[in-house]
N, C-alpha and C positions, 0 to 999 in steps of 0.2 A: 471525268465522272469519278466522284469519290464514293466512299462507303461500300467498298468491295471486300472489306475484311470483317471477320466475325470472331469474337472470343477475346480473352484477356491473356492468360498464360499460354493456353493452347489456341493459337491464332491461325485462322484459315483465310487466305486471300485467293480469290478465283479471278481468272481473266479469260478472254476470248468471246467470240460471237458464234452464232449458230451456223453461219455459212462462211466464216473465216477459214484460214488454213488449219487452225488447231485450237484446242482449248487446254487450259492448264490451271494449276494452283500451286501455291507455296504454303506449306504447313510449318509453322514455327512454334517453338516451345516444346518439341518432343524430347523427352528425356533420352539420354545416351544409352547405348548397349541393349536396346530392344531389338530382337530378331525381326527383320523386315525385308521382304523382297516383293517383286511384282506379283508373284504367285499368291501373296497374302492379300493383295488388293483386288486382283482380277475377278475372283468369284462373285464379289459384291457388285462389280460393274456389270457382269454377265446377267445378273438378276434384273438390272435396270435397263439393259440394252434394248433398243427399239427393234422391231421387225421379228419378234420371236413368236407372235401369234397373230391371228386375224383380227384380234380385238385391240391392237395398238397400231401406231403408225408403222408403215412398211419401209420407212427409211432404214437402209442397211448400213449400220456403223458397227465395226468390230470393237470399238472402244478399248483398244489395246493400250494399256498404260505403260509408260516408261518412267522410271525414277532417274532424274537427272542429277540430284545432289542430295547430301544429307545422310547417305548410307555408304558404309565401307565394309567390305568383307562380310556382308549379310547382317550388319548391325547398324542401328542409328548412331550418329556421331554427336548429336545434340545441336547440330547446325540446321538451318532451314532445309526442308525436304521439298524439292521441286518435282512436280508430276506433270506429264505431258500426254495428251491424246490427239492424234491426227483426226481431222474431219475428212472423210473419204467419199461421202455420198450426198453432196449438196446438189440441189436442183434450183438454183437461184431464179431460173426463168419462170418457175411457178409463181413467183411473187412480182413479176414485172408489172402486172395490172394494178397492183395496190401501191406502187411507188408514190403516187400522188393522192391516194385515198386512205382514210383512216378506218380500219376494221372495227366494228362494234365489239366491245368486250375485251379488246386488246389494249396494250400500252402504247399503241401508235400515236394517238393524239397527245397523251401526256408527255411522252418523250419529245415530241416536236414542240410542244408548248414550253417545256422546260429548257431544252438544249438548242432548239432551232435546227436540228439535224437529227436524222435517225437512220439506222440501217434497217431497211424494209425487208431484207432477205431472211425470211423466217423469224423476224422479230429481233434479229441481232442479239443484243445483250439481254433483252427481256425474254428470250426463248428458254424453254425448259431444257434445252441442250446443255446449259450451264450446270444443271444439277448433276451431271455425270461426275464433275469434279468434287461436289459435295460428297458423293458416294465414295469416291476414292479417299478423300480426307477422313470420312467416317470410318473406313477400314483401318486407318492408322490410329484413330481415336480408340478403337476397340482394342488395339495392342497396348495402349496406355492404360486402359481400364483393367486389362488382364483377363484371364480365362474364367474367373469366378463371376464375372458380370455377364449376364446373358440378355442380349437385346433382340427383340422380335417385333414384327409388325404384321398386320393383316388388314385386308379390305373387309369392312364390316357392314357396309351399306352401299348399294348402287341405286341412285334415284330414291324412291320411297321404300325400296325392298331391303330389309335388314336381315342379318343372319339370326338364326335361332341360337341363343347363347347356351341353351341346354344341350345343343349338338356340337358345341365348340370342340375342335380337335386340332391342336397345333400341328400334328403329323400330316394333316391333309393340306397345309398351306402351300407346299411346293408341288402338290399333285395336280393342280389345276392352273390355268393361265391367269387367275384373278387374285392369287395370294389369299384365297378364301378358306376360313377354318370350318365351314359348314358345306359339305358336299351338295346337299339339296339346294342351297342358295346358289352355289356355283352353277348348277344346271339351269336354274331359272335365269340367272344373269346371262348365260350364253345365248338363250333365245332372245332376251331383251336387247342385247348389244348387237346381235346379228340384224335384227329389225332396224335398229337405229343406224347402223352402218349402211344398210341398203337404202334408207330414206335420206341419208346425208345429214343426220342429226346427231346429237350428243347428249350426255347425261352426267350429272355430278355424282359424288361419292364421299364416304366417310372412311377414314383410315384410323386404326388404333395401333399405337406403339407402346411397348412395355420394356422395362429394364428390371431384371431381378439380380439379386446378389450384391446390391449396393451397400455401402456402409452408411450409417447415420451421419448427419452433420454436414452434408453437402448443401451449399447455399448459404447466404448470409442476409440478415436484415440490414437495412430497410430496402435499399435499391439494388441489392445483389441477390434477390430471391431466386431460388432454383426454378420455381414454376414461372416467374416472370421471364427469365432468360429462355426457358423452354418454349413459352408461348411466342416470344419474339423469334426464335429460331424456326418454329413451324410456320408462323405466319409469313416468314421470308420466302417460303417455297412458292413457286409459281402457282397461281390459281387458288390458293388457299384463302378462304373467307371467314373462317372461324376456328377457334382452338378451345378445348376444355380439358381440365385436369381432374382425374378421379371421376366422380359422378357429374362434375361440371354443372351444366344448366339444370339437370334433373334434381340437383341438391335444393334448388329453389322450391320444389314441391314437397320436400321433406320437413318433418318437425325436428326439433333439437335432439330429442331422445332417440330418434331413428338415424340421425346423421352422425352422431358422435361415434368415433372409433374407440370403444372401450378398451381397457387394458387390464392385463393380469400379469403376475410374475411367473416365469418358468422356473422349474427346480434348479436350473443351472445359473440363475441370476439374470437372465435376459428378459426383456420386456416382450410380452405376447399381445399383439393387437388382435382384437376380436372381429374386426372388419377393416375395410380399406376404402371408405368413401372419399377420403382425402387424396387418394391417388399417390400415397407414399410421401406426401410433402405436407408439413405443418409449419406455419409461420415462415414459409419460404425455405425451409430446411428439411432435408430428407430424413425419414424416420427409420430407414432400413427396410421398410416394406417395399414391394414392387412399385416402381414409378409407372403410372398409367396416364396416357394422354391420347386424345382424339383430335383429328382435325378434318374439317370439311373442305372439299375441293369443288369448285363450281364446274358446270358443264364446259367442255372444250368450246372456246369461242369460234374457232375455225370450223364452219359448217357450210354445206353446199347450198343451203337455202338462201336466196338473196335477202340482204338486210339493208335497211335504210342507213345511210351514212352521209358524211361530208368529205370534201377534198380540200387540199391545201389552198385552193383559190376561193374557198368559202361557198362552194356550190353544193346543192343537194344531189347526191348520187346513190346508186345501189352498189353493194359489194357482194360478190359471190366468191368465197375463198376457194382457191384451188390448192393442189399439193397433197401431201400425205399427212394425215392427222389422226390423233386418237379419238375414238368415239367416246372414251371415258378416260381422261387423263389421270384419274385417281388410281388406275391400276399400277402404272409405273411410279406413282408417288409413294408406294409402300416402302421400297428400299431407300428412297430419299428421306422419308420420315425417320426411318431407323438411323440413317447416317446423321441427321441433325440432332437426334437424341444422344447418340454417341459423342458427337462433338461437344455438346453442352455439358455432358457428364464428365468427359475427360478434362475440360476446362475447369469445372468446379472441383474435381478431385485434386488437381494440381494446386489450386487455390487453397483448398482445405488443408492439404499436407503442409503448404508453406506457412499457414498461420497456426496449425494445430498438429505438429508432427507426431505427438503422442496420443492423438485421439483414438478411441476404441473403433475397431472394425465391425462391431456388432452393437445392437441396442442394449448395452449393459450399463446400469446406473452406477455412478461413482460411489464408493464406500468411504465413510468417514473413519 
C-alpha cells in the first residue's frame, strides 16, 4: 500500500494497524536543535486518547509515545524522528463475524475491491487508530512553528445542533468532554449523545480549527496553495466528508461588497484587515490573519442497528456491528484536526523560508 506519507519538506509517514502490535510514524525534515522529548508530545495524545468519557469508545489505550530516533540529549538532530506507540487493548474477536461481510459506510468493500485482502480487525489500516500518530507528529510540527503560533480546535456542531457563536469561550473547551466552546451547547449534546449511545446509534459533527500568529506568505500559487493543502490534509482524516476555509460555503450567499476583506494601514506600517471572510488565505497564500477551517465528520458507521450488506461470496446479508465505538467520532477528531493544521503549516513555513529567507514576519508592505 502506497501513499502513507504527507508533506514536502516536513514529511510524515505513518504505519500500523488498529489491532496490530503497535502503530508509529517517521517525521522527516525537522530542523536540528529544537528542544523535544516525549513530554512535549504526550499531552496532545492524551487529549485524543480513547476511553476518557462515556461519549467516546471505551477502548483503553495509554497511547504512551516513545521517541526511537532523531533526538539526542533533548534536542532534534535533523535526522528522521521515529515515534512508536504500543497497542494494548485489542479485542479482535469483536470483529470475527464481519471477516466475510462488508460493513455499510466503512472502507471494507473498497479495500477488498482494490487489494483483494483486508484486515477486518477494527478496520486495520482504515481505522481511526492511525490518527494517534498524526497527533504525535502534529506536536512536533508545533515545535517547528514556534511559540508565537497558536493552534486551537473546537467542536462547533453535533448533528443539527450548532454552538452559539455569541457565547464562544475558548477557556471552556477543555472543561467539557466535547471540546465545546459553548457550555449551553455542551449540556444539550450530553443529553443527545446519551440517548444515541443507549439506542446504539450515532451522529455527525463539525469541527473548527484555527491558527493565530502566522506570518504572511505561506503557500504558493498555483498548485501549492495553502488552503488546497489544508483541505487535502483535513479530508484525509477518517470519516471527513467536507472542508471549508473561512466563510466557506456561506460565502456563496454573500455579495461582493460584504465578502471582501477591506484593508487599512496601521500607524506602524502594517496592514489591518477589517474582516476575515477568507479565513486568513488569499490566492492560496496566508495574509497573516488567523487561518480558519472547518470540516464535517459523518456519523460513526459502526452502529448496533442491523444494516443491509453483502458478503465476499456476493450474498445479501445483514450486519450488526459489535465492539466499542464512538457515538460521535467528531469528538476525538478535534485534536486530530489541530494536528493536521499544524503539519500543513510547518511544511509551508519551511518551504517559505527556503524560497524567501528574508520575507517579513508580519503583513508589512515593502517600501521603495
